[in-house]
All heavy atoms as a GROMACS GRO file, in nm:
protein
  583
    1MET      N    1  -6.164  -9.008  -0.451
    1MET     CA    2  -6.203  -8.916  -0.558
    1MET      C    3  -6.289  -8.805  -0.501
    1MET      O    4  -6.382  -8.831  -0.425
    1MET     CB    5  -6.278  -8.995  -0.667
    1MET     CG    6  -6.322  -8.911  -0.783
    1MET     SD    7  -6.394  -9.018  -0.911
    1MET     CE    8  -6.414  -8.898  -1.035
    2PRO      N    9  -6.263  -8.679  -0.535
    2PRO     CA   10  -6.342  -8.570  -0.480
    2PRO      C   11  -6.485  -8.575  -0.530
    2PRO      O   12  -6.515  -8.625  -0.636
    2PRO     CB   13  -6.273  -8.443  -0.530
    2PRO     CG   14  -6.166  -8.486  -0.623
    2PRO     CD   15  -6.157  -8.634  -0.620
    3ASP      N   16  -6.575  -8.521  -0.449
    3ASP     CA   17  -6.715  -8.513  -0.487
    3ASP      C   18  -6.729  -8.427  -0.612
    3ASP      O   19  -6.682  -8.314  -0.616
    3ASP     CB   20  -6.794  -8.451  -0.370
    3ASP     CG   21  -6.944  -8.450  -0.395
    3ASP    OD1   22  -6.988  -8.494  -0.504
    3ASP    OD2   23  -7.016  -8.406  -0.305
    4GLN      N   24  -6.794  -8.481  -0.715
    4GLN     CA   25  -6.803  -8.411  -0.842
    4GLN      C   26  -6.883  -8.281  -0.830
    4GLN      O   27  -6.861  -8.188  -0.907
    4GLN     CB   28  -6.865  -8.502  -0.948
    4GLN     CG   29  -6.773  -8.616  -0.986
    4GLN     CD   30  -6.835  -8.708  -1.089
    4GLN    OE1   31  -6.949  -8.691  -1.127
    4GLN    NE2   32  -6.758  -8.805  -1.134
    5GLN      N   33  -6.975  -8.273  -0.736
    5GLN     CA   34  -7.052  -8.150  -0.719
    5GLN      C   35  -6.964  -8.037  -0.666
    5GLN      O   36  -6.994  -7.921  -0.688
    5GLN     CB   37  -7.170  -8.173  -0.626
    5GLN     CG   38  -7.275  -8.262  -0.687
    5GLN     CD   39  -7.390  -8.287  -0.591
    5GLN    OE1   40  -7.379  -8.264  -0.472
    5GLN    NE2   41  -7.502  -8.333  -0.644
    6ASP      N   42  -6.858  -8.069  -0.597
    6ASP     CA   43  -6.769  -7.966  -0.543
    6ASP      C   44  -6.670  -7.914  -0.646
    6ASP      O   45  -6.612  -7.809  -0.629
    6ASP     CB   46  -6.691  -8.020  -0.423
    6ASP     CG   47  -6.779  -8.041  -0.302
    6ASP    OD1   48  -6.886  -7.978  -0.295
    6ASP    OD2   49  -6.742  -8.121  -0.215
    7THR      N   50  -6.650  -7.988  -0.756
    7THR     CA   51  -6.548  -7.952  -0.853
    7THR      C   52  -6.568  -7.812  -0.911
    7THR      O   53  -6.474  -7.734  -0.911
    7THR     CB   54  -6.540  -8.058  -0.965
    7THR    OG1   55  -6.509  -8.183  -0.904
    7THR    CG2   56  -6.433  -8.025  -1.066
    8PRO      N   57  -6.686  -7.774  -0.960
    8PRO     CA   58  -6.699  -7.638  -1.014
    8PRO      C   59  -6.670  -7.531  -0.910
    8PRO      O   60  -6.606  -7.431  -0.941
    8PRO     CB   61  -6.844  -7.632  -1.062
    8PRO     CG   62  -6.882  -7.774  -1.088
    8PRO     CD   63  -6.805  -7.853  -0.984
    9GLN      N   64  -6.716  -7.552  -0.788
    9GLN     CA   65  -6.689  -7.453  -0.684
    9GLN      C   66  -6.540  -7.445  -0.654
    9GLN      O   67  -6.485  -7.337  -0.637
    9GLN     CB   68  -6.768  -7.487  -0.557
    9GLN     CG   69  -6.917  -7.468  -0.574
    9GLN     CD   70  -6.994  -7.511  -0.450
    9GLN    OE1   71  -6.942  -7.579  -0.363
    9GLN    NE2   72  -7.119  -7.472  -0.444
   10ASN      N   73  -6.475  -7.561  -0.648
   10ASN     CA   74  -6.330  -7.562  -0.623
   10ASN      C   75  -6.257  -7.496  -0.738
   10ASN      O   76  -6.160  -7.424  -0.718
   10ASN     CB   77  -6.280  -7.704  -0.602
   10ASN     CG   78  -6.327  -7.762  -0.470
   10ASN    OD1   79  -6.360  -7.691  -0.377
   10ASN    ND2   80  -6.331  -7.894  -0.463
   11PHE      N   81  -6.301  -7.522  -0.861
   11PHE     CA   82  -6.238  -7.464  -0.979
   11PHE      C   83  -6.254  -7.312  -0.975
   11PHE      O   84  -6.157  -7.239  -0.995
   11PHE     CB   85  -6.300  -7.522  -1.106
   11PHE     CG   86  -6.238  -7.471  -1.232
   11PHE    CD1   87  -6.116  -7.520  -1.274
   11PHE    CD2   88  -6.301  -7.374  -1.308
   11PHE    CE1   89  -6.057  -7.473  -1.392
   11PHE    CE2   90  -6.244  -7.326  -1.424
   11PHE     CZ   91  -6.122  -7.376  -1.466
   12GLU      N   92  -6.373  -7.266  -0.949
   12GLU     CA   93  -6.399  -7.122  -0.941
   12GLU      C   94  -6.320  -7.058  -0.827
   12GLU      O   95  -6.266  -6.949  -0.842
   12GLU     CB   96  -6.549  -7.094  -0.924
   12GLU     CG   97  -6.633  -7.134  -1.043
   12GLU     CD   98  -6.600  -7.055  -1.169
   12GLU    OE1   99  -6.562  -6.937  -1.159
   12GLU    OE2  100  -6.612  -7.114  -1.278
   13LYS      N  101  -6.313  -7.127  -0.716
   13LYS     CA  102  -6.237  -7.076  -0.601
   13LYS      C  103  -6.088  -7.067  -0.638
   13LYS      O  104  -6.022  -6.968  -0.605
   13LYS     CB  105  -6.257  -7.168  -0.481
   13LYS     CG  106  -6.188  -7.121  -0.356
   13LYS     CD  107  -6.216  -7.216  -0.239
   13LYS     CE  108  -6.139  -7.172  -0.117
   13LYS     NZ  109  -6.158  -7.266  -0.006
   14SER      N  110  -6.037  -7.168  -0.707
   14SER     CA  111  -5.896  -7.167  -0.748
   14SER      C  112  -5.870  -7.052  -0.844
   14SER      O  113  -5.766  -6.985  -0.833
   14SER     CB  114  -5.859  -7.300  -0.814
   14SER     OG  115  -5.862  -7.404  -0.719
   15LEU      N  116  -5.960  -7.029  -0.937
   15LEU     CA  117  -5.942  -6.917  -1.030
   15LEU      C  118  -5.942  -6.784  -0.957
   15LEU      O  119  -5.861  -6.696  -0.987
   15LEU     CB  120  -6.053  -6.917  -1.137
   15LEU     CG  121  -6.041  -7.022  -1.245
   15LEU    CD1  122  -6.159  -7.009  -1.343
   15LEU    CD2  123  -5.910  -7.012  -1.321
   16GLN      N  124  -6.029  -6.770  -0.859
   16GLN     CA  125  -6.033  -6.646  -0.781
   16GLN      C  126  -5.904  -6.628  -0.702
   16GLN      O  127  -5.849  -6.517  -0.696
   16GLN     CB  128  -6.153  -6.646  -0.686
   16GLN     CG  129  -6.168  -6.518  -0.606
   16GLN     CD  130  -6.189  -6.397  -0.694
   16GLN    OE1  131  -6.273  -6.399  -0.782
   16GLN    NE2  132  -6.113  -6.292  -0.671
   17GLN      N  133  -5.853  -6.736  -0.646
   17GLN     CA  134  -5.727  -6.728  -0.573
   17GLN      C  135  -5.612  -6.689  -0.667
   17GLN      O  136  -5.525  -6.609  -0.630
   17GLN     CB  137  -5.696  -6.861  -0.505
   17GLN     CG  138  -5.787  -6.890  -0.387
   17GLN     CD  139  -5.765  -7.029  -0.330
   17GLN    OE1  140  -5.719  -7.119  -0.399
   17GLN    NE2  141  -5.799  -7.046  -0.203
   18LEU      N  142  -5.613  -6.744  -0.788
   18LEU     CA  143  -5.511  -6.707  -0.886
   18LEU      C  144  -5.517  -6.558  -0.919
   18LEU      O  145  -5.415  -6.491  -0.927
   18LEU     CB  146  -5.528  -6.789  -1.014
   18LEU     CG  147  -5.462  -6.925  -1.016
   18LEU    CD1  148  -5.508  -7.005  -1.138
   18LEU    CD2  149  -5.311  -6.912  -1.014
   19GLU      N  150  -5.638  -6.508  -0.938
   19GLU     CA  151  -5.653  -6.365  -0.967
   19GLU      C  152  -5.600  -6.281  -0.852
   19GLU      O  153  -5.533  -6.179  -0.874
   19GLU     CB  154  -5.801  -6.332  -0.993
   19GLU     CG  155  -5.852  -6.385  -1.125
   19GLU     CD  156  -5.999  -6.355  -1.148
   19GLU    OE1  157  -6.057  -6.270  -1.076
   19GLU    OE2  158  -6.057  -6.419  -1.237
   20ASN      N  159  -5.627  -6.324  -0.730
   20ASN     CA  160  -5.579  -6.250  -0.613
   20ASN      C  161  -5.426  -6.253  -0.605
   20ASN      O  162  -5.363  -6.152  -0.573
   20ASN     CB  163  -5.639  -6.307  -0.485
   20ASN     CG  164  -5.787  -6.280  -0.474
   20ASN    OD1  165  -5.842  -6.191  -0.538
   20ASN    ND2  166  -5.854  -6.359  -0.393
   21ILE      N  167  -5.368  -6.368  -0.636
   21ILE     CA  168  -5.222  -6.380  -0.636
   21ILE      C  169  -5.162  -6.286  -0.740
   21ILE      O  170  -5.064  -6.214  -0.713
   21ILE     CB  171  -5.178  -6.526  -0.660
   21ILE    CG1  172  -5.207  -6.609  -0.534
   21ILE    CG2  173  -5.031  -6.534  -0.698
   21ILE    CD1  174  -5.187  -6.758  -0.553
   22ILE      N  175  -5.220  -6.285  -0.859
   22ILE     CA  176  -5.168  -6.199  -0.966
   22ILE      C  177  -5.175  -6.053  -0.926
   22ILE      O  178  -5.078  -5.978  -0.941
   22ILE     CB  179  -5.245  -6.226  -1.098
   22ILE    CG1  180  -5.209  -6.365  -1.151
   22ILE    CG2  181  -5.214  -6.118  -1.202
   22ILE    CD1  182  -5.300  -6.413  -1.261
   23LYS      N  183  -5.289  -6.010  -0.872
   23LYS     CA  184  -5.304  -5.871  -0.830
   23LYS      C  185  -5.201  -5.836  -0.722
   23LYS      O  186  -5.140  -5.729  -0.727
   23LYS     CB  187  -5.445  -5.847  -0.776
   23LYS     CG  188  -5.550  -5.842  -0.884
   23LYS     CD  189  -5.688  -5.824  -0.824
   23LYS     CE  190  -5.796  -5.836  -0.931
   23LYS     NZ  191  -5.931  -5.830  -0.874
   24SER      N  192  -5.183  -5.927  -0.630
   24SER     CA  193  -5.089  -5.904  -0.521
   24SER      C  194  -4.947  -5.891  -0.574
   24SER      O  195  -4.872  -5.801  -0.535
   24SER     CB  196  -5.098  -6.019  -0.421
   24SER     OG  197  -5.006  -6.004  -0.318
   25MET      N  198  -4.910  -5.979  -0.666
   25MET     CA  199  -4.774  -5.976  -0.721
   25MET      C  200  -4.754  -5.855  -0.811
   25MET      O  201  -4.645  -5.796  -0.813
   25MET     CB  202  -4.744  -6.106  -0.795
   25MET     CG  203  -4.733  -6.226  -0.700
   25MET     SD  204  -4.694  -6.379  -0.784
   25MET     CE  205  -4.519  -6.353  -0.815
   26GLU      N  206  -4.857  -5.816  -0.884
   26GLU     CA  207  -4.845  -5.699  -0.972
   26GLU      C  208  -4.836  -5.569  -0.894
   26GLU      O  209  -4.787  -5.470  -0.946
   26GLU     CB  210  -4.963  -5.694  -1.069
   26GLU     CG  211  -4.954  -5.798  -1.180
   26GLU     CD  212  -5.074  -5.794  -1.274
   26GLU    OE1  213  -5.181  -5.740  -1.236
   26GLU    OE2  214  -5.060  -5.846  -1.386
   27SER      N  215  -4.880  -5.571  -0.770
   27SER     CA  216  -4.875  -5.449  -0.690
   27SER      C  217  -4.732  -5.405  -0.662
   27SER      O  218  -4.708  -5.288  -0.638
   27SER     CB  219  -4.949  -5.470  -0.557
   27SER     OG  220  -4.872  -5.550  -0.468
   28GLY      N  221  -4.640  -5.499  -0.664
   28GLY     CA  222  -4.500  -5.467  -0.638
   28GLY      C  223  -4.470  -5.441  -0.491
   28GLY      O  224  -4.362  -5.394  -0.457
   29LYS      N  225  -4.563  -5.472  -0.404
   29LYS     CA  226  -4.545  -5.442  -0.262
   29LYS      C  227  -4.501  -5.565  -0.181
   29LYS      O  228  -4.485  -5.554  -0.060
   29LYS     CB  229  -4.675  -5.387  -0.204
   29LYS     CG  230  -4.714  -5.254  -0.266
   29LYS     CD  231  -4.843  -5.202  -0.208
   29LYS     CE  232  -4.880  -5.070  -0.275
   29LYS     NZ  233  -5.007  -5.019  -0.225
   30LEU      N  234  -4.482  -5.677  -0.247
   30LEU     CA  235  -4.445  -5.799  -0.175
   30LEU      C  236  -4.294  -5.810  -0.164
   30LEU      O  237  -4.220  -5.767  -0.252
   30LEU     CB  238  -4.498  -5.922  -0.249
   30LEU     CG  239  -4.648  -5.937  -0.262
   30LEU    CD1  240  -4.682  -6.061  -0.344
   30LEU    CD2  241  -4.714  -5.947  -0.125
   31SER      N  242  -4.253  -5.873  -0.056
   31SER     CA  243  -4.110  -5.904  -0.041
   31SER      C  244  -4.076  -6.017  -0.138
   31SER      O  245  -4.165  -6.083  -0.194
   31SER     CB  246  -4.080  -5.949   0.102
   31SER     OG  247  -4.143  -6.074   0.128
   32LEU      N  248  -3.949  -6.040  -0.156
   32LEU     CA  249  -3.906  -6.148  -0.243
   32LEU      C  250  -3.959  -6.281  -0.193
   32LEU      O  251  -4.011  -6.362  -0.272
   32LEU     CB  252  -3.753  -6.152  -0.252
   32LEU     CG  253  -3.694  -6.266  -0.335
   32LEU    CD1  254  -3.744  -6.259  -0.479
   32LEU    CD2  255  -3.543  -6.262  -0.330
   33GLU      N  256  -3.951  -6.305  -0.065
   33GLU     CA  257  -3.999  -6.431  -0.007
   33GLU      C  258  -4.150  -6.447  -0.029
   33GLU      O  259  -4.197  -6.556  -0.065
   33GLU     CB  260  -3.966  -6.438   0.143
   33GLU     CG  261  -3.998  -6.570   0.206
   33GLU     CD  262  -3.922  -6.688   0.145
   33GLU    OE1  263  -3.804  -6.671   0.108
   33GLU    OE2  264  -3.980  -6.797   0.136
   34ASP      N  265  -4.226  -6.341  -0.007
   34ASP     CA  266  -4.371  -6.347  -0.029
   34ASP      C  267  -4.402  -6.369  -0.177
   34ASP      O  268  -4.495  -6.443  -0.211
   34ASP     CB  269  -4.439  -6.220   0.020
   34ASP     CG  270  -4.441  -6.210   0.172
   34ASP    OD1  271  -4.426  -6.315   0.240
   34ASP    OD2  272  -4.458  -6.098   0.223
   35SER      N  273  -4.326  -6.307  -0.264
   35SER     CA  274  -4.345  -6.325  -0.408
   35SER      C  275  -4.320  -6.470  -0.448
   35SER      O  276  -4.396  -6.529  -0.526
   35SER     CB  277  -4.253  -6.234  -0.488
   35SER     OG  278  -4.289  -6.099  -0.470
   36LEU      N  279  -4.214  -6.528  -0.394
   36LEU     CA  280  -4.183  -6.668  -0.424
   36LEU      C  281  -4.292  -6.761  -0.372
   36LEU      O  282  -4.332  -6.856  -0.439
   36LEU     CB  283  -4.048  -6.707  -0.365
   36LEU     CG  284  -3.926  -6.649  -0.434
   36LEU    CD1  285  -3.800  -6.677  -0.354
   36LEU    CD2  286  -3.914  -6.704  -0.575
   37GLN      N  287  -4.342  -6.733  -0.253
   37GLN     CA  288  -4.450  -6.814  -0.196
   37GLN      C  289  -4.576  -6.804  -0.281
   37GLN      O  290  -4.642  -6.904  -0.309
   37GLN     CB  291  -4.478  -6.772  -0.051
   37GLN     CG  292  -4.580  -6.858   0.018
   37GLN     CD  293  -4.531  -7.001   0.036
   37GLN    OE1  294  -4.418  -7.024   0.077
   37GLN    NE2  295  -4.615  -7.096   0.004
   38ASN      N  296  -4.608  -6.682  -0.323
   38ASN     CA  297  -4.724  -6.663  -0.409
   38ASN      C  298  -4.706  -6.735  -0.542
   38ASN      O  299  -4.800  -6.793  -0.596
   38ASN     CB  300  -4.750  -6.514  -0.434
   38ASN     CG  301  -4.832  -6.451  -0.324
   38ASN    OD1  302  -4.926  -6.509  -0.274
   38ASN    ND2  303  -4.793  -6.332  -0.284
   39TYR      N  304  -4.587  -6.729  -0.597
   39TYR     CA  305  -4.558  -6.796  -0.723
   39TYR      C  306  -4.579  -6.948  -0.708
   39TYR      O  307  -4.644  -7.011  -0.792
   39TYR     CB  308  -4.415  -6.767  -0.767
   39TYR     CG  309  -4.378  -6.830  -0.898
   39TYR    CD1  310  -4.417  -6.774  -1.019
   39TYR    CD2  311  -4.306  -6.949  -0.901
   39TYR    CE1  312  -4.385  -6.833  -1.139
   39TYR    CE2  313  -4.272  -7.009  -1.022
   39TYR     CZ  314  -4.312  -6.951  -1.140
   39TYR     OH  315  -4.280  -7.010  -1.259
   40GLU      N  316  -4.525  -7.005  -0.602
   40GLU     CA  317  -4.542  -7.148  -0.577
   40GLU      C  318  -4.690  -7.185  -0.562
   40GLU      O  319  -4.736  -7.284  -0.617
   40GLU     CB  320  -4.465  -7.190  -0.452
   40GLU     CG  321  -4.315  -7.188  -0.471
   40GLU     CD  322  -4.238  -7.217  -0.343
   40GLU    OE1  323  -4.301  -7.245  -0.238
   40GLU    OE2  324  -4.114  -7.211  -0.347
   41ASN      N  325  -4.763  -7.104  -0.488
   41ASN     CA  326  -4.907  -7.129  -0.471
   41ASN      C  327  -4.980  -7.117  -0.604
   41ASN      O  328  -5.070  -7.196  -0.633
   41ASN     CB  329  -4.967  -7.032  -0.369
   41ASN     CG  330  -4.919  -7.059  -0.228
   41ASN    OD1  331  -4.874  -7.168  -0.195
   41ASN    ND2  332  -4.928  -6.959  -0.143
   42GLY      N  333  -4.941  -7.019  -0.684
   42GLY     CA  334  -5.003  -7.001  -0.815
   42GLY      C  335  -4.980  -7.119  -0.907
   42GLY      O  336  -5.072  -7.164  -0.976
   43ILE      N  337  -4.858  -7.172  -0.907
   43ILE     CA  338  -4.828  -7.289  -0.989
   43ILE      C  339  -4.912  -7.408  -0.946
   43ILE      O  340  -4.967  -7.481  -1.029
   43ILE     CB  341  -4.677  -7.323  -0.982
   43ILE    CG1  342  -4.594  -7.213  -1.047
   43ILE    CG2  343  -4.648  -7.458  -1.046
   43ILE    CD1  344  -4.621  -7.192  -1.195
   44LYS      N  345  -4.927  -7.427  -0.816
   44LYS     CA  346  -5.010  -7.538  -0.766
   44LYS      C  347  -5.156  -7.519  -0.810
   44LYS      O  348  -5.220  -7.614  -0.856
   44LYS     CB  349  -5.002  -7.547  -0.614
   44LYS     CG  350  -5.084  -7.662  -0.558
   44LYS     CD  351  -5.090  -7.659  -0.407
   44LYS     CE  352  -5.172  -7.770  -0.349
   44LYS     NZ  353  -5.305  -7.786  -0.402
   45LEU      N  354  -5.206  -7.398  -0.799
   45LEU     CA  355  -5.344  -7.372  -0.840
   45LEU      C  356  -5.363  -7.396  -0.990
   45LEU      O  357  -5.465  -7.452  -1.033
   45LEU     CB  358  -5.384  -7.229  -0.803
   45LEU     CG  359  -5.404  -7.202  -0.654
   45LEU    CD1  360  -5.413  -7.052  -0.628
   45LEU    CD2  361  -5.528  -7.273  -0.603
   46ILE      N  362  -5.266  -7.354  -1.070
   46ILE     CA  363  -5.274  -7.375  -1.214
   46ILE      C  364  -5.279  -7.524  -1.245
   46ILE      O  365  -5.360  -7.569  -1.327
   46ILE     CB  366  -5.155  -7.308  -1.286
   46ILE    CG1  367  -5.173  -7.156  -1.284
   46ILE    CG2  368  -5.141  -7.358  -1.430
   46ILE    CD1  369  -5.050  -7.078  -1.328
   47ARG      N  370  -5.195  -7.600  -1.180
   47ARG     CA  371  -5.194  -7.746  -1.202
   47ARG      C  372  -5.326  -7.808  -1.160
   47ARG      O  373  -5.378  -7.897  -1.229
   47ARG     CB  374  -5.077  -7.810  -1.128
   47ARG     CG  375  -4.944  -7.776  -1.191
   47ARG     CD  376  -4.828  -7.841  -1.120
   47ARG     NE  377  -4.703  -7.804  -1.185
   47ARG     CZ  378  -4.587  -7.796  -1.124
   47ARG    NH1  379  -4.578  -7.824  -0.996
   47ARG    NH2  380  -4.478  -7.762  -1.191
   48ASP      N  381  -5.380  -7.764  -1.048
   48ASP     CA  382  -5.510  -7.815  -1.003
   48ASP      C  383  -5.619  -7.782  -1.106
   48ASP      O  384  -5.703  -7.867  -1.137
   48ASP     CB  385  -5.548  -7.757  -0.867
   48ASP     CG  386  -5.460  -7.810  -0.754
   48ASP    OD1  387  -5.388  -7.911  -0.774
   48ASP    OD2  388  -5.463  -7.748  -0.645
   49CYS      N  389  -5.618  -7.661  -1.158
   49CYS     CA  390  -5.717  -7.620  -1.258
   49CYS      C  391  -5.701  -7.701  -1.386
   49CYS      O  392  -5.801  -7.744  -1.446
   49CYS     CB  393  -5.706  -7.471  -1.288
   49CYS     SG  394  -5.766  -7.364  -1.157
   50GLN      N  395  -5.578  -7.724  -1.428
   50GLN     CA  396  -5.555  -7.803  -1.549
   50GLN      C  397  -5.607  -7.945  -1.530
   50GLN      O  398  -5.669  -8.001  -1.620
   50GLN     CB  399  -5.405  -7.807  -1.583
   50GLN     CG  400  -5.354  -7.678  -1.641
   50GLN     CD  401  -5.204  -7.678  -1.661
   50GLN    OE1  402  -5.130  -7.743  -1.589
   50GLN    NE2  403  -5.159  -7.602  -1.760
   51THR      N  404  -5.584  -8.003  -1.414
   51THR     CA  405  -5.634  -8.137  -1.386
   51THR      C  406  -5.786  -8.140  -1.390
   51THR      O  407  -5.846  -8.230  -1.449
   51THR     CB  408  -5.584  -8.185  -1.248
   51THR    OG1  409  -5.441  -8.190  -1.251
   51THR    CG2  410  -5.638  -8.322  -1.214
   52THR      N  411  -5.848  -8.040  -1.330
   52THR     CA  412  -5.995  -8.033  -1.331
   52THR      C  413  -6.048  -8.022  -1.473
   52THR      O  414  -6.145  -8.089  -1.510
   52THR     CB  415  -6.043  -7.914  -1.246
   52THR    OG1  416  -5.997  -7.930  -1.112
   52THR    CG2  417  -6.195  -7.903  -1.246
   53LEU      N  418  -5.984  -7.939  -1.555
   53LEU     CA  419  -6.027  -7.923  -1.694
   53LEU      C  420  -6.007  -8.052  -1.773
   53LEU      O  421  -6.092  -8.090  -1.855
   53LEU     CB  422  -5.952  -7.808  -1.760
   53LEU     CG  423  -5.990  -7.669  -1.710
   53LEU    CD1  424  -5.896  -7.565  -1.770
   53LEU    CD2  425  -6.135  -7.637  -1.743
   54GLU      N  426  -5.897  -8.122  -1.750
   54GLU     CA  427  -5.873  -8.249  -1.817
   54GLU      C  428  -5.978  -8.353  -1.778
   54GLU      O  429  -6.025  -8.428  -1.863
   54GLU     CB  430  -5.732  -8.300  -1.786
   54GLU     CG  431  -5.623  -8.220  -1.854
   54GLU     CD  432  -5.483  -8.251  -1.802
   54GLU    OE1  433  -5.468  -8.340  -1.714
   54GLU    OE2  434  -5.388  -8.186  -1.850
   55GLN      N  435  -6.015  -8.355  -1.651
   55GLN     CA  436  -6.118  -8.448  -1.605
   55GLN      C  437  -6.252  -8.415  -1.669
   55GLN      O  438  -6.327  -8.504  -1.709
   55GLN     CB  439  -6.129  -8.445  -1.453
   55GLN     CG  440  -6.010  -8.506  -1.384
   55GLN     CD  441  -6.010  -8.483  -1.234
   55GLN    OE1  442  -6.089  -8.404  -1.181
   55GLN    NE2  443  -5.921  -8.552  -1.165
   56ALA      N  444  -6.283  -8.286  -1.681
   56ALA     CA  445  -6.407  -8.245  -1.746
   56ALA      C  446  -6.407  -8.286  -1.892
   56ALA      O  447  -6.509  -8.334  -1.945
   56ALA     CB  448  -6.427  -8.094  -1.733
   57GLN      N  449  -6.294  -8.270  -1.957
   57GLN     CA  450  -6.283  -8.309  -2.098
   57GLN      C  451  -6.305  -8.460  -2.114
   57GLN      O  452  -6.373  -8.503  -2.207
   57GLN     CB  453  -6.147  -8.269  -2.153
   57GLN     CG  454  -6.134  -8.292  -2.302
   57GLN     CD  455  -6.000  -8.242  -2.357
   57GLN    OE1  456  -5.900  -8.241  -2.284
   57GLN    NE2  457  -5.999  -8.202  -2.481
   58GLN      N  458  -6.251  -8.539  -2.023
   58GLN     CA  459  -6.271  -8.683  -2.029
   58GLN      C  460  -6.417  -8.719  -2.009
   58GLN      O  461  -6.470  -8.808  -2.077
   58GLN     CB  462  -6.184  -8.754  -1.923
   58GLN     CG  463  -6.037  -8.750  -1.952
   58GLN     CD  464  -6.002  -8.817  -2.085
   58GLN    OE1  465  -6.053  -8.923  -2.119
   58GLN    NE2  466  -5.918  -8.751  -2.163
   59ARG      N  467  -6.484  -8.650  -1.919
   59ARG     CA  468  -6.627  -8.675  -1.897
   59ARG      C  469  -6.707  -8.640  -2.022
   59ARG      O  470  -6.801  -8.711  -2.058
   59ARG     CB  471  -6.676  -8.594  -1.777
   59ARG     CG  472  -6.624  -8.646  -1.645
   59ARG     CD  473  -6.669  -8.565  -1.529
   59ARG     NE  474  -6.814  -8.574  -1.513
   59ARG     CZ  475  -6.886  -8.490  -1.440
   59ARG    NH1  476  -6.827  -8.391  -1.376
   59ARG    NH2  477  -7.015  -8.504  -1.429
   60ILE      N  478  -6.670  -8.532  -2.088
   60ILE     CA  479  -6.740  -8.493  -2.211
   60ILE      C  480  -6.717  -8.597  -2.319
   60ILE      O  481  -6.810  -8.633  -2.393
   60ILE     CB  482  -6.694  -8.353  -2.257
   60ILE    CG1  483  -6.745  -8.248  -2.159
   60ILE    CG2  484  -6.741  -8.324  -2.399
   60ILE    CD1  485  -6.686  -8.110  -2.179
   61LYS      N  486  -6.595  -8.648  -2.329
   61LYS     CA  487  -6.565  -8.752  -2.429
   61LYS      C  488  -6.654  -8.874  -2.408
   61LYS      O  489  -6.701  -8.934  -2.504
   61LYS     CB  490  -6.418  -8.793  -2.423
   61LYS     CG  491  -6.326  -8.698  -2.490
   61LYS     CD  492  -6.182  -8.750  -2.486
   61LYS     CE  493  -6.088  -8.655  -2.553
   61LYS     NZ  494  -5.948  -8.705  -2.552
   62ILE      N  495  -6.674  -8.910  -2.284
   62ILE     CA  496  -6.758  -9.026  -2.253
   62ILE      C  497  -6.903  -9.000  -2.294
   62ILE      O  498  -6.970  -9.087  -2.348
   62ILE     CB  499  -6.749  -9.060  -2.102
   62ILE    CG1  500  -6.610  -9.114  -2.070
   62ILE    CG2  501  -6.857  -9.160  -2.062
   62ILE    CD1  502  -6.580  -9.125  -1.922
   63LEU      N  503  -6.949  -8.879  -2.271
   63LEU     CA  504  -7.088  -8.844  -2.300
   63LEU      C  505  -7.113  -8.813  -2.447
   63LEU      O  506  -7.225  -8.826  -2.496
   63LEU     CB  507  -7.131  -8.724  -2.216
   63LEU     CG  508  -7.130  -8.746  -2.065
   63LEU    CD1  509  -7.155  -8.615  -1.993
   63LEU    CD2  510  -7.232  -8.851  -2.025
   64GLN      N  511  -7.009  -8.769  -2.517
   64GLN     CA  512  -7.022  -8.729  -2.657
   64GLN      C  513  -7.040  -8.852  -2.745
   64GLN      O  514  -6.958  -8.941  -2.742
   64GLN     CB  515  -6.896  -8.651  -2.700
   64GLN     CG  516  -6.906  -8.588  -2.834
   64GLN     CD  517  -7.000  -8.470  -2.837
   64GLN    OE1  518  -7.023  -8.404  -2.736
   64GLN    NE2  519  -7.056  -8.444  -2.950
   65PRO      N  520  -7.147  -8.857  -2.826
   65PRO     CA  521  -7.165  -8.972  -2.915
   65PRO      C  522  -7.052  -8.981  -3.016
   65PRO      O  523  -7.008  -8.880  -3.071
   65PRO     CB  524  -7.299  -8.946  -2.984
   65PRO     CG  525  -7.332  -8.804  -2.957
   65PRO     CD  526  -7.252  -8.758  -2.841
   66ASN      N  527  -7.002  -9.100  -3.035
   66ASN     CA  528  -6.896  -9.128  -3.132
   66ASN      C  529  -6.770  -9.045  -3.106
   66ASN      O  530  -6.693  -9.018  -3.197
   66ASN     CB  531  -6.942  -9.105  -3.276
   66ASN     CG  532  -7.058  -9.195  -3.310
   66ASN    OD1  533  -7.063  -9.310  -3.270
   66ASN    ND2  534  -7.153  -9.143  -3.386
   67ASN      N  535  -6.753  -9.000  -2.982
   67ASN     CA  536  -6.634  -8.923  -2.944
   67ASN      C  537  -6.605  -8.809  -3.042
   67ASN      O  538  -6.496  -8.793  -3.093
   67ASN     CB  539  -6.512  -9.014  -2.929
   67ASN     CG  540  -6.522  -9.103  -2.809
   67ASN    OD1  541  -6.579  -9.065  -2.709
   67ASN    ND2  542  -6.469  -9.223  -2.821
   68GLN      N  543  -6.704  -8.727  -3.066
   68GLN     CA  544  -6.693  -8.616  -3.162
   68GLN      C  545  -6.635  -8.491  -3.097
   68GLN      O  546  -6.656  -8.382  -3.144
   68GLN     CB  547  -6.830  -8.585  -3.222
   68GLN     CG  548  -6.885  -8.698  -3.305
   68GLN     CD  549  -7.025  -8.668  -3.354
   68GLN    OE1  550  -7.088  -8.572  -3.310
   68GLN    NE2  551  -7.072  -8.749  -3.445
   69LEU      N  552  -6.558  -8.507  -2.994
   69LEU     CA  553  -6.499  -8.393  -2.924
   69LEU      C  554  -6.403  -8.315  -3.014
   69LEU      O  555  -6.386  -8.196  -3.000
   69LEU     CB  556  -6.425  -8.439  -2.798
   69LEU     CG  557  -6.373  -8.330  -2.707
   69LEU    CD1  558  -6.487  -8.243  -2.656
   69LEU    CD2  559  -6.298  -8.388  -2.590
   70ASP      N  560  -6.343  -8.383  -3.111
   70ASP     CA  561  -6.249  -8.315  -3.201
   70ASP      C  562  -6.316  -8.205  -3.281
   70ASP      O  563  -6.249  -8.113  -3.327
   70ASP     CB  564  -6.185  -8.416  -3.297
   70ASP     CG  565  -6.099  -8.518  -3.222
   70ASP    OD1  566  -6.047  -8.482  -3.114
   70ASP    OD2  567  -6.084  -8.631  -3.271
   71ASP      N  568  -6.446  -8.210  -3.299
   71ASP     CA  569  -6.519  -8.110  -3.375
   71ASP      C  570  -6.542  -7.983  -3.295
   71ASP      O  571  -6.581  -7.882  -3.348
   71ASP     CB  572  -6.654  -8.163  -3.422
   71ASP     CG  573  -6.640  -8.280  -3.518
   71ASP    OD1  574  -6.531  -8.294  -3.581
   71ASP    OD2  575  -6.736  -8.359  -3.532
   72MET      N  576  -6.518  -7.988  -3.164
   72MET     CA  577  -6.545  -7.873  -3.077
   72MET      C  578  -6.436  -7.771  -3.088
   72MET      O  579  -6.327  -7.788  -3.105
   72MET     CB  580  -6.563  -7.918  -2.933
   72MET     CG  581  -6.684  -8.007  -2.918
   72MET     SD  582  -6.698  -8.067  -2.750
   72MET     CE  583  -6.810  -7.946  -2.685
   0.00000   0.00000   0.00000
């Protein structure tokens, strides 16, 4: 299991990488192969971010009294 203290930094780093990928792809200067590689990397980063957010939600559920997360 990854160190929980690294998770926010990894999440922020992943978001920054996603932004860079989007800017690069929107520039229209990439070859088809580079665009496909960026797309694949972007999908992986999105999945990693979703997993991190799901883990954070589970931690909040544990900490939330009476599991009142539905009210959020």
